[in-house]
C-alpha positions, -999 to 999 in steps of 0.1 A, spaced: 42 -103 30 47 -120 -3 83 -118 -16 89 -107 -51 96 -136 -75 128 -127 -94 143 -146 -124 181 -147 -128 205 -166 -150 226 -194 -134 225 -217 -105 220 -210 -68 250 -190 -56 257 -172 -88 266 -136 -89 233 -128 -105 215 -142 -74 238 -121 -53 226 -91 -72 190 -101 -66 195 -100 -28 216 -68 -30 187 -50 -48 156 -65 -31 170 -75 3 145 -104 6 132 -121 -26 122 -154 -41 150 -160 -67 142 -184 -95 172 -197 -116 171 -200 -154 197 -215 -177 204 -185 -199 197 -148 -204 169 -154 -229 152 -177 -205 152 -149 -179 134 -124 -202 106 -148 -212 90 -154 -178 92 -117 -170 74 -109 -203 47 -135 -195 44 -123 -159 53 -157 -145 78 -138 -123 77 -102 -111 112 -92 -121 143 -103 -138 179 -94 -129 205 -96 -158 241 -85 -160 248 -57 -186 284 -48 -182 316 -55 -162 341 -28 -152 369 -49 -166 356 -71 -194 331 -46 -209 295 -50 -220 275 -82 -221 261 -81 -257 235 -108 -253 217 -87 -227 217 -56 -249 203 -76 -278 175 -90 -256 166 -56 -243 161 -45 -278 140 -76 -287 116 -75 -257 90 -50 -246 102 -47 -210 113 -18 -188 145 -13 -168 133 -4 -133 166 -5 -114 203 -11 -115 228 -29 -92 265 -25 -90 279 -57 -75 315 -61 -63 327 -94 -79 352 -114 -58 363 -146 -75 375 -177 -57 390 -210 -70 370 -239 -57 376 -277 -58 365 -309 -41 376 -313 -5 412 -325 -1 422 -312 -36 452 -289 -38 461 -262 -63 488 -286 -77 462 -312 -83 442 -290 -107 444 -297 -145 412 -281 -156 394 -249 -145 357 -244 -154 338 -211 -153 318 -186 -173 339 -168 -200 335 -135 -183 349 -149 -150 378 -165 -169 386 -131 -185 384 -113 -152 410 -137 -137 434 -138 -166 465 -127 -147 461 -155 -121 452 -181 -146 482 -173 -168 505 -184 -140 490 -219 -140 496 -247 -164 459 -257 -168 432 -261 -194 405 -235 -192 369 -247 -200 342 -221 -206 308 -229 -191 274 -212 -189 277 -202 -152 301 -197 -124 281 -215 -97 270 -241 -122 307 -250 -128 312 -257 -91 279 -277 -89 290 -298 -118 323 -306 -102 306 -315 -69 278 -336 -84 302 -356 -107 330 -359 -82 355 -344 -107 390 -346 -94 419 -326 -107 393 -299 -115 384 -265 -102 358 -238 -107 359 -200 -105 329 -188 -85 320 -168 -53 329 -177 -18 292 -183 -11 292 -211 -37 318 -229 -16 294 -229 13 264 -240 -8 281 -269 -25 306 -279 2 337 -270 -18 372 -262 -7 386 -227 -15 420 -231 -31 426 -194 -38 406 -163 -29 404 -129 -46 419 -141 -79 403 -114 -100 430 -94 -119 417 -60 -107 403 -57 -72 379 -29 -84 360 -55 -103 323 -47 -105 294 -59 -126 264 -38 -133 230 -55 -135 196 -43 -147 164 -51 -130 137 -56 -156 99 -57 -154 67 -55 -174 58 -24 -154 76 10 -153 95 23 -123 79 51 -103 92 86 -109 121 97 -87 141 129 -89 175 112 -91 168 91 -121 187 76 -150 173 67 -184 185 40 -209 175 41 -245 186 26 -279 184 45 -312 195 42 -348 205 73 -368 194 81 -403 220 73 -429 231 110 -434 263 129 -426 265 142 -391 234 123 -379 250 110 -347 265 144 -339 232 161 -343 213 135 -323 237 137 -293 235 175 -295 199 172 -283 214 163 -249 244 185 -249 224 217 -257 203 210 -226 231 201 -202 220 165 -199 249 143 -190 254 111 -209 269 84 -186 271 57 -214 273 56 -252 280 24 -270 275 12 -305 263 -23 -316 261 -37 -351 225 -36 -366 219 -72 -372 194 -66 -401 217 -43 -420 255 -50 -424 278 -21 -415 251 0 -399 249 5 -361 225 11 -333 235 31 -302 228 25 -265 227 55 -243 223 61 -206 216 97 -195 210 114 -162 173 124 -159 138 110 -163 116 109 -194 90 129 -175 113 158 -169 107 188 -192 142 191 -206 145 153 -211 112 153 -230 125 181 -252 158 163 -259 140 130 -267 116 148 -291 145 164 -309 165 131 -310 134 114 -325 135 137 -355 172 127 -361 166 89 -358 154 61 -379 145 42 -347 142 51 -310 132 29 -281 132 40 -244 144 10 -223 134 26 -190 138 54 -165 148 42 -131 164 53 -98 201 60 -102 224 40 -80 248 64 -64 272 37 -52 289 26 -84 317 8 -69 343 35 -74 360 32 -40 
């Protein structure tokens, strides 16, 4: 059986690759250097799927991903909630007292702020957690450490100086699985969309009323600046239901009349385990 080819951002061992395996079980993961580079091979069908982080329970939304979802004509076909456990990794024989610089992705640095504030070290943002560990290993960087997963320590032969250094143990990252194709209909679905209201009083209130009047639950509502028009905003929404369900169709039809722009990002099976335990 041919394994699905899945694009992800980062190096082997990254949390995005962990999300690939959590969703698919078995897969052929293909690393790319940045989020934009993940979307491109999915659009051109060079890979079957992409897996991209969209928000963290502590650090908030990942805006680059939302911008790319708006730019590309792709579909969200699934979601993953990944428990993120951070470790501090260094070359073998290094100790915590030896560390002068710590490298990692800005999100990881933010998620470990309490631990890092207790150290007298320089924090160096990088493009990837696993990539930080790989860089230290390949260049033999002494007095340096990386924040990454425990699996990265095994992959690159690093020592674990500290484990579970995230500030909040309930630290989860939500990922979207994206594809050219749409997900098959399931009863327990979630739909993601983006819209822009008309510039009239009460437009947002009226638009959201399309869901409230039909008892459709919104699980997410977030605004982002409209890049083409200063001081105007677009809104990202997740709601419980599928675009093919009658009341959802009615709500979307009504919302469309209140909007200057509306794009369905995808209807997909809702993940029940959202990492709340």
